[in-house]
N, C-alpha and C positions, 0 to 999 in steps of 0.2 A: 659959916656962910652958907645960906640956903641957895640951892640952884633950882631953876624952873624945870619941871618935868616936861619932856617933849612927847607929843603924841607918837604912836608907832610909825605912822606914815612919814612924818618929818624926820624921825630918827633914821628910818630906812634910807631916805634920800640923802641925808648927811653921811651915812656910812658908805653909800654907793659913790658919792663924790670923793670921799677919802680913799676908797679903793682905786678910783681913777687917778687920783693924785699919787698914790703909791706906784701905780703902773707907769706913770710918766716921770717919776723922780729919777734923777741921775744916779743916786746912791742906792737904789733898789737892786738887789742881786738879780742876775739874769734868770736864775731858776724860778724866782718868784714871778717875774714877768712872763716867763714861759707858761707856768701853771695857770696864771690868771688869763692869759690869752687863749690857751687851749680850752679852759673852762668856758670862756665866752663863746668860742666857736662851737662848742658842744651845745650850749644853751640855744643859740640861734640856728643851729643846723637842723635840717628836716629829718635826719637820721638819729634815732634815740634808742637807748636800751629798752625803755618802756615807751611805746608809741603814744602820740597825743590822742588818738581815737579812743583809747580806753578812758572811760568817764572821768574819774578824779585823779587816779594815780599817774596818768599820762602826762599831765601838766605839773603835778606835784613834784616829780623828780627834777624838772628844770628849776622850779622855785627853790627846792631844797639845795640844789647845787649852787644856785646864785647866792642864797643866804649863807651857805658854808664858805664860799669864796670871799664874799664881802666881809664876813666875820673874821676870816683868817687874815685878810689884808689889813684889818683894823689893828693888828698886832705890830705892824711895821710903821716906822716913822718916815715922814717926808722931810725934805730940806727946807720947808717953810714957804718958799716962793711958789711952789706948785700946789700947795694946799688951799689956795684961795678960791 
């Protein structure tokens, strides 16, 4: 059975929604929720390891962390009702 390929933007949105569903699922372990929450706080925080005023790498570290967390959360299952 052939499946339709999604464009990268749509795929990223779906992965972010899944990460949110993993965060909200009741069966997700606390350490996973803690890591996702701390990662989100780091991304939105004004304090960074690499400051944003550096031309490319300042923003790249936030995007890399977001991609890593979303990809990592993709390995966890949700209980079905939260994944809508």
